[in-house]
C-alpha positions as CSV (number, residue, x, y, z in Angstrom):
1,X,97.0,32.5,134.1
2,X,94.6,29.5,134.7
3,X,94.0,29.2,130.9
4,X,97.8,29.3,130.3
5,X,98.3,26.6,132.9
6,X,95.6,24.4,131.4
7,X,97.1,24.8,127.9
8,X,100.6,24.0,129.2
9,X,99.3,20.9,131.0
10,X,97.5,19.7,127.8
11,X,100.7,20.0,125.8
12,X,102.8,18.1,128.3
13,X,100.1,15.4,128.7
14,X,100.0,14.8,125.0
15,X,103.8,14.9,124.5
16,X,105.5,14.1,127.9
17,X,108.8,13.3,126.1
18,X,109.2,16.9,124.8
19,X,111.5,18.8,127.1
20,X,110.2,22.2,126.0
21,X,106.6,21.3,127.1
22,X,107.9,20.0,130.5
23,X,109.7,23.3,130.9
24,X,106.7,25.4,129.9
25,X,104.4,23.6,132.4
26,X,107.0,24.0,135.1
27,X,107.2,27.7,134.5
28,X,103.4,28.0,134.6
29,X,103.2,26.1,137.9
30,X,105.8,28.4,139.4
31,X,103.7,31.4,138.3
32,X,100.8,30.1,140.3
33,X,102.8,29.2,143.4
34,X,102.8,25.4,142.9
35,X,106.5,25.1,143.3
36,X,106.7,21.4,144.4
37,X,105.0,20.3,141.2
38,X,107.1,22.7,139.2
39,X,110.3,21.1,140.6
40,X,109.5,17.6,139.2
41,X,108.8,19.0,135.8
42,X,112.0,21.1,135.8
43,X,113.9,17.9,136.4
44,X,112.1,16.2,133.5
45,X,113.0,19.1,131.2
46,X,116.6,19.0,132.2
47,X,116.8,15.2,131.9
48,X,115.3,15.3,128.4
49,X,117.8,18.1,127.3
50,X,120.7,17.9,129.7
51,X,122.9,20.3,127.6
52,X,120.2,23.1,127.5
53,X,121.5,25.9,129.7
54,X,118.1,27.5,130.0
55,X,116.5,24.4,131.4
56,X,119.4,24.1,133.9
57,X,119.0,27.7,134.9
58,X,115.3,27.1,135.5
59,X,116.1,24.0,137.6
60,X,118.4,26.1,139.6
61,X,115.6,28.6,140.3
62,X,113.4,25.8,141.5
63,X,116.1,24.6,143.8
64,X,116.3,28.2,145.1
65,X,112.5,28.2,145.7
66,X,113.0,25.1,148.0
67,X,115.8,26.8,149.9
68,X,118.5,24.4,148.6
69,X,121.0,27.2,148.1
70,X,124.2,25.3,147.6
71,X,122.6,23.0,145.0
72,X,121.0,26.0,143.3
73,X,124.3,27.8,143.1
74,X,126.0,24.7,141.6
75,X,123.4,24.3,138.9
76,X,123.5,28.1,138.1
77,X,127.3,27.7,137.7
78,X,126.7,24.7,135.4
79,X,124.3,26.7,133.3
80,X,126.7,29.6,133.0
81,X,129.5,27.2,132.0
82,X,127.5,26.2,129.0
83,X,127.7,29.8,127.7
84,X,124.0,30.6,127.2
85,X,122.9,32.6,124.1
86,X,119.5,33.6,125.4
87,X,119.2,36.9,127.4
88,X,116.4,35.4,129.5
89,X,118.6,32.6,130.6
90,X,120.9,35.2,132.1
91,X,117.9,36.8,133.7
92,X,117.0,33.6,135.5
93,X,120.6,33.2,136.6
94,X,120.6,36.7,138.0
95,X,117.7,35.8,140.2
96,X,119.4,32.7,141.4
97,X,122.7,34.3,142.1
98,X,120.9,37.1,144.0
99,X,119.0,34.6,146.0
100,X,122.2,32.8,146.8
101,X,123.9,36.0,147.9
102,X,126.3,36.0,144.9
103,X,125.7,39.6,144.1
104,X,128.8,40.1,142.0
105,X,127.8,37.2,139.7
106,X,124.3,38.5,139.6
107,X,125.5,41.8,138.3
108,X,127.7,40.1,135.8
109,X,124.9,38.0,134.2
110,X,122.5,41.0,134.4
111,X,125.0,43.0,132.4
112,X,125.2,40.2,129.8
113,X,121.4,40.0,129.6
114,X,121.0,43.8,129.2
115,X,123.6,43.9,126.5
116,X,122.0,41.1,124.5
117,X,118.5,42.7,124.7
118,X,118.9,46.4,125.2
119,X,115.3,47.1,124.4
120,X,113.9,44.8,127.1
121,X,112.7,47.0,130.0
122,X,112.8,44.2,132.6
123,X,116.4,43.3,131.8
124,X,117.5,47.0,132.0
125,X,115.6,47.3,135.3
126,X,117.4,44.3,136.7
127,X,120.7,45.8,135.6
128,X,119.9,49.0,137.4
129,X,119.1,47.0,140.6
130,X,122.4,45.2,140.3
131,X,124.4,48.4,139.8
132,X,122.7,49.9,142.9
133,X,123.8,46.9,145.0
134,X,127.4,47.4,143.7
135,X,127.4,51.1,144.5
136,X,127.5,52.2,140.9
137,X,124.8,54.7,141.6
138,X,125.4,57.1,138.7
139,X,125.1,54.3,136.2
140,X,122.0,53.0,137.8
141,X,120.4,56.5,137.8
142,X,121.2,56.9,134.1
143,X,119.4,53.7,133.3
144,X,116.3,54.8,135.4
145,X,116.3,58.1,133.6
146,X,116.3,56.4,130.2
147,X,113.6,53.9,131.3
148,X,111.4,56.7,132.7
149,X,111.8,58.6,129.4
150,X,110.7,55.5,127.4
151,X,108.1,54.3,130.0
152,X,106.7,57.4,131.7
153,X,103.9,55.4,133.4
154,X,106.0,52.8,135.0
155,X,105.6,54.4,138.4
156,X,108.0,52.1,140.2
157,X,110.9,53.5,138.3
158,X,110.4,56.9,139.9
159,X,110.6,55.5,143.4
160,X,113.6,53.4,142.8
161,X,115.4,56.4,141.3
162,X,114.5,58.6,144.2
163,X,116.0,56.1,146.7
164,X,119.4,55.9,144.9
165,X,121.0,59.0,146.5
166,X,120.4,62.0,148.7
167,X,118.6,64.5,146.6
168,X,119.8,68.1,146.6
169,X,118.3,71.6,145.9
170,X,120.3,71.7,142.7
171,X,119.5,68.1,141.6
172,X,116.2,66.5,142.3
173,X,113.0,65.3,140.6
174,X,110.3,67.0,142.6
175,X,108.9,69.1,139.8
176,X,108.7,66.1,137.5
177,X,107.1,64.0,140.2
178,X,104.5,66.6,141.0
179,X,103.7,66.9,137.3
180,X,103.2,63.1,136.7
181,X,101.3,62.4,140.0
182,X,97.9,63.4,138.6
183,X,98.4,61.0,135.8
184,X,98.4,58.1,138.3
185,X,95.1,59.2,139.8
186,X,93.0,56.1,140.5
187,X,95.9,53.8,140.0
188,X,96.7,52.8,143.6
189,X,100.0,51.1,142.9
190,X,101.1,54.2,140.9
191,X,100.1,56.6,143.6
192,X,102.0,54.5,146.2
193,X,105.2,54.8,144.2
194,X,104.9,58.5,143.3
195,X,103.8,59.7,146.8
196,X,106.7,57.6,148.2
197,X,109.2,59.1,145.8
198,X,108.0,62.6,146.7
199,X,108.2,61.8,150.4
200,X,111.8,60.7,150.0
201,X,112.9,63.6,147.9
202,X,111.1,66.3,150.0
203,X,112.6,64.8,153.1
204,X,116.1,65.0,151.6
205,X,115.5,68.7,151.0
206,X,114.3,69.3,154.5
207,X,110.6,69.9,153.6
208,X,109.4,67.5,156.3
209,X,105.8,68.6,156.6
210,X,105.1,68.0,152.9
211,X,107.2,64.9,152.9
212,X,105.2,63.3,155.7
213,X,101.9,64.2,154.0
214,X,103.0,62.2,150.9
215,X,104.5,59.5,153.1
216,X,101.2,58.9,154.9
217,X,99.2,58.8,151.6
218,X,101.6,56.2,150.2
219,X,101.5,54.1,153.4
220,X,97.7,54.3,153.7
221,X,97.3,53.1,150.2
222,X,99.7,50.3,150.6
223,X,98.1,49.2,153.9
224,X,94.7,49.0,152.2
225,X,96.1,46.5,149.7
226,X,97.3,44.1,152.4
227,X,95.5,41.3,154.1
228,X,97.4,41.5,157.4
229,X,96.6,41.4,161.1
230,X,99.4,42.4,163.4
231,X,97.7,40.4,166.2
232,X,99.1,37.3,164.6
233,X,102.7,38.5,164.9
234,X,102.1,39.8,168.4
235,X,100.7,36.4,169.4
236,X,103.6,34.6,167.9
237,X,106.1,36.6,169.9
238,X,104.3,36.0,173.1
239,X,104.1,32.3,172.3
240,X,107.9,32.3,171.8
241,X,108.4,33.8,175.2
242,X,106.1,31.3,176.8
243,X,107.6,28.3,175.0
244,X,111.3,29.2,175.6
245,X,110.9,29.5,179.3
246,X,113.6,29.0,182.0
247,X,113.0,25.2,181.9
248,X,113.7,24.9,178.2
249,X,116.6,27.4,178.2
250,X,118.3,25.6,181.0
251,X,118.4,22.3,179.1
252,X,121.5,21.2,177.4
253,X,121.8,22.6,173.9
254,X,123.3,21.2,170.7
255,X,126.7,19.7,170.4
256,X,127.7,22.0,167.5
257,X,130.5,24.1,168.9
258,X,131.3,26.0,165.7
259,X,132.0,29.6,166.5
260,X,131.7,30.8,162.8
261,X,128.3,32.5,162.9
262,X,127.8,36.0,164.0
263,X,124.1,36.8,164.0
264,X,123.1,40.5,163.7
265,X,119.5,40.8,164.7
266,X,116.8,43.3,165.4
267,X,114.4,45.4,163.5
268,X,115.2,46.7,160.0
269,X,116.6,50.2,159.5
270,X,118.4,50.2,162.9
271,X,122.0,50.1,161.6
272,X,122.5,46.4,161.0
273,X,123.9,47.0,157.5
274,X,126.3,49.6,158.8
275,X,127.6,47.3,161.5
276,X,127.8,44.4,159.0
277,X,129.9,46.5,156.6
278,X,132.2,47.6,159.5
279,X,132.6,44.1,160.9
280,X,132.8,42.5,157.5
281,X,135.8,44.7,156.6
282,X,137.8,42.6,159.1
283,X,140.1,40.1,157.4
284,X,138.7,37.2,159.5
285,X,135.0,37.9,158.8
286,X,132.9,37.2,155.8
287,X,129.6,39.2,155.4
288,X,127.1,36.7,154.0
289,X,124.1,39.1,154.0
290,X,120.6,38.5,155.1
291,X,120.4,34.7,155.1
292,X,117.0,33.0,155.3
293,X,118.7,29.7,156.1
294,X,118.0,29.4,159.8
295,X,114.2,29.8,159.5
296,X,114.2,27.5,156.4
297,X,116.2,24.8,158.2
298,X,114.0,25.1,161.3
299,X,110.9,24.5,159.2
300,X,112.5,21.6,157.3
301,X,113.6,19.9,160.5
302,X,110.2,20.4,162.1
303,X,108.4,18.9,159.1
304,X,110.6,15.8,159.1
305,X,110.4,15.4,162.9
306,X,106.7,15.9,163.2
307,X,105.6,14.5,159.8
308,X,101.8,14.3,159.5
309,X,101.2,16.6,162.4
310,X,99.7,20.1,162.2
311,X,102.4,22.7,161.8
312,X,101.0,26.2,161.7
313,X,102.9,29.1,163.1
314,X,101.9,28.6,166.8
315,X,102.3,24.8,166.7
316,X,105.7,25.3,165.1
317,X,106.7,27.5,168.0
318,X,105.7,24.9,170.6
319,X,107.2,22.0,168.7
320,X,110.5,23.7,168.1
321,X,111.4,23.2,171.8
322,X,111.5,19.5,171.1
323,X,113.7,19.5,168.1
324,X,117.2,17.9,167.8
325,X,119.1,21.1,168.4
326,X,122.4,19.6,167.2
327,X,120.8,18.6,163.9
328,X,119.4,22.1,163.6
329,X,122.8,23.7,164.1
330,X,124.5,21.3,161.8
331,X,121.9,21.7,159.1
332,X,122.1,25.5,159.3
333,X,125.8,25.5,158.9
334,X,125.7,23.0,156.0
335,X,123.1,25.1,154.2
336,X,125.4,28.2,154.2
337,X,128.1,26.3,152.4
338,X,130.0,26.8,150.1
339,X,129.8,30.5,150.6
340,X,130.9,30.2,154.2
341,X,133.6,28.2,155.8
342,X,136.6,29.9,154.3
343,X,137.0,32.5,157.1
344,X,137.0,32.3,160.8
345,X,133.6,34.0,161.1
346,X,130.6,34.8,158.9
347,X,127.9,37.3,159.5
348,X,124.2,36.4,159.1
349,X,122.3,39.7,159.3
350,X,118.8,38.6,158.8
351,X,116.9,41.0,161.2
352,X,114.1,38.6,161.9
353,X,116.4,36.1,163.5
354,X,115.6,38.0,166.7
355,X,112.6,35.7,166.9
356,X,114.9,32.6,167.0
357,X,117.5,33.8,169.6
358,X,116.4,31.0,172.0
359,X,116.8,28.4,169.2
360,X,120.1,29.9,168.0
361,X,121.5,29.6,171.5
362,X,120.4,26.0,171.8
363,X,121.5,24.9,168.3
364,X,124.7,26.9,168.1
365,X,125.9,27.6,171.6
366,X,129.2,29.1,170.4
367,X,127.6,31.6,167.9
368,X,127.7,35.3,168.6
369,X,124.4,37.2,168.7
370,X,124.5,41.0,168.3
371,X,121.3,43.0,168.7
372,X,121.1,46.4,167.0
373,X,118.9,48.9,168.9
374,X,117.7,52.4,168.0
375,X,115.6,55.1,169.6
376,X,112.0,53.7,169.3
377,X,110.7,56.8,167.4
378,X,113.6,56.9,165.0
379,X,113.5,53.2,164.4
380,X,109.8,53.3,163.6
381,X,110.0,56.4,161.5
382,X,112.8,54.8,159.4
383,X,110.7,51.6,159.0
384,X,107.5,53.6,158.1
385,X,109.2,55.4,155.3
386,X,110.9,52.4,153.7
387,X,109.2,50.5,150.9
388,X,109.9,46.8,151.8
389,X,107.9,45.2,148.9
390,X,106.7,41.9,150.4
391,X,108.5,42.1,153.7
392,X,107.5,43.7,157.0
393,X,103.7,44.2,156.4
394,X,103.4,45.9,159.8
395,X,105.3,48.9,158.5
396,X,102.6,50.7,156.6
397,X,100.3,51.7,159.6
398,X,101.4,53.5,162.8
399,X,99.1,51.4,165.0
400,X,100.4,48.1,163.5
401,X,104.0,49.4,163.7
402,X,103.5,50.4,167.4
403,X,102.0,47.1,168.4
404,X,104.7,45.2,166.6
405,X,107.5,47.3,168.2
406,X,106.1,46.8,171.7
407,X,105.9,43.1,171.2
408,X,109.4,43.0,169.8
409,X,110.8,44.9,172.8
410,X,109.0,42.6,175.2
411,X,110.5,39.5,173.4
412,X,114.0,41.0,173.5
413,X,113.5,41.7,177.2
414,X,112.6,38.0,177.6
415,X,115.7,36.8,175.8
416,X,117.9,39.0,177.9
417,X,116.3,37.6,181.1
418,X,116.7,34.0,179.9
419,X,120.2,34.5,178.5
420,X,122.0,37.1,180.6
421,X,125.1,38.4,178.9
422,X,124.6,36.1,175.9
423,X,123.3,38.8,173.5
424,X,125.3,42.0,172.9
425,X,123.2,45.1,172.5
426,X,124.7,47.8,170.2
427,X,122.9,51.1,169.9
428,X,122.8,52.8,166.5
429,X,123.4,56.1,168.2
430,X,126.6,54.9,169.7
431,X,127.7,53.3,166.4
432,X,127.5,56.7,164.6
433,X,128.7,59.0,167.5
434,X,131.4,56.8,169.0
435,X,132.2,54.6,166.0
436,X,135.7,53.4,167.0
437,X,134.8,52.8,170.6
438,X,131.7,50.8,169.6
439,X,133.3,48.7,167.0
440,X,136.1,47.9,169.4
441,X,133.5,46.6,171.8
442,X,131.9,44.5,169.1
443,X,135.3,43.1,168.1
444,X,136.1,42.2,171.7
445,X,132.8,40.4,172.1
446,X,133.7,38.4,168.9
447,X,137.2,37.7,170.1
448,X,138.7,39.6,167.2
449,X,141.7,41.9,167.1
450,X,141.4,45.5,166.2
451,X,141.8,46.3,162.5
452,X,141.6,49.9,161.1
453,X,139.9,48.6,158.0
454,X,136.7,48.4,160.1
455,X,136.5,52.2,160.0
456,X,137.0,52.4,156.2
457,X,133.9,50.3,155.5
458,X,132.5,52.8,153.0
459,X,135.5,52.2,150.7
460,X,134.6,48.5,150.4
461,X,133.5,47.5,146.9
462,X,131.5,44.6,148.2
463,X,127.9,44.7,147.0
464,X,124.9,44.8,149.3
465,X,121.3,44.1,148.6
466,X,119.5,45.9,151.4
467,X,117.5,49.1,151.7
468,X,120.8,50.8,152.9
469,X,122.7,50.0,149.7
470,X,123.3,53.7,148.9
471,X,123.9,54.9,152.5
472,X,126.7,52.4,153.2
473,X,128.8,53.9,150.4
474,X,129.1,57.1,152.6
475,X,131.2,57.7,155.7
476,X,129.4,57.6,159.1
477,X,127.0,60.4,159.6
478,X,124.8,61.4,162.5
479,X,122.1,63.3,160.7
480,X,119.6,60.4,161.1
481,X,119.7,60.6,164.9
482,X,116.5,62.2,166.4
483,X,115.2,62.7,162.8
484,X,111.7,61.8,164.1
485,X,111.5,65.2,165.7
486,X,111.0,66.7,162.3
487,X,107.7,64.9,161.9
488,X,106.8,64.6,165.6
489,X,103.2,65.7,165.1
490,X,102.6,63.0,162.5
491,X,104.1,60.3,164.7
492,X,102.1,61.3,167.8
493,X,100.1,58.1,167.8
494,X,103.3,56.1,168.1
495,X,104.5,58.2,171.0
496,X,101.3,57.7,172.9
497,X,101.4,54.0,172.4
498,X,105.0,53.8,173.7
499,X,104.4,55.9,176.7
500,X,101.4,53.8,177.6
501,X,103.6,50.7,177.3
502,X,106.3,52.1,179.5
503,X,108.8,52.6,176.7
504,X,110.8,55.8,177.3
505,X,111.0,58.4,174.6
């Protein structure tokens, strides 16, 4: 990669007027993570060839990397309007539309890209991902089957296919997975995917002992590949509790009285997508998905407010108590436009926003905050067995997971103590066992009238891009309650940690 970057820079230095060379250097800089430099060169390429839809699409992706979602979306639309003829332009647009939450458009351009280059594996893979988000699971599985046949050593395909649906005795891939597993021996990434796929399919068939054995192998391999120390996250959560104390939380908040945002927060795999689909089926509510906007706007405002000062994770926590809360609230709302603003409410279901409840309260005092809870063992088991790619690095080791969960619970206890009655707790168990009663409680908290459509969420055609994309196409089921009991022995270290921390099981 370094050699390619050097060659690209040499070409651009010799011929800075050539748009293609500016674009190539910009792409090379993105590949090595130097996105700020890449941004300037993306502008240079687009300025030199303003009608080139590929350069416009690349510029849109650079805007996305900077968290400028509304501008990225506008440029993506401009590129699309010029009717690209290159499949890889549509591929870039798919990434931008996905990042901007426009999943319908992302699927549309992915279908165009795949049709233009049917032999390009990456484009077919992207199409399968888009089909999964749209609930077109049979079509997605057909693509994975074809890709696996043509690329039998692309191990990620097996895991993605396993996650598409609930496997059955009559229709599963266990024999195939057990056959190819030895072929991945020594390839840690391959073993992670195949052990994970076997864990998922065996669990679906009720073979929990064998499932957990494969799950642990997958998780252990994944953990060894990470440079992560859960102590940093635990320290940050404690710092948040210390910084947002009673003195800070009793100060006047921002002046933004907009009631539009409904934040759904908590840990992943606790039912947040289920609640989002139910609440988002209401005619006055728009489900915007897992927005990163609040954290991005927080960092932006802190950098401008404290320019030149150190701004690592802990100093950001402490300095955030001295921000202009009105500006933070306004900036957050502006950053969600134009997707939001056309309905009375919109849902932001980024789970990690539980970290920012204090700031959300101060910046957006009229916003609703709903916290999804779940039995600690079920929550952690669900997290442990989900492949999150780059997110949630604490999820691959039971000790890490237990320490993170305990710190999360302590922080939530702090928010409730500082803001009594401000945050509505909704238990996953109540949501699936007393669905109508629970959703009525949520609607009342949001000042919304009852609509029966909230119970027909599974019939919605709206796409979703979360780990629950397949499950939310089904009616409510209770089979995931107390599922941890099936692997109680394997999860014993977690139970011990929780009991020692005073968390009831």
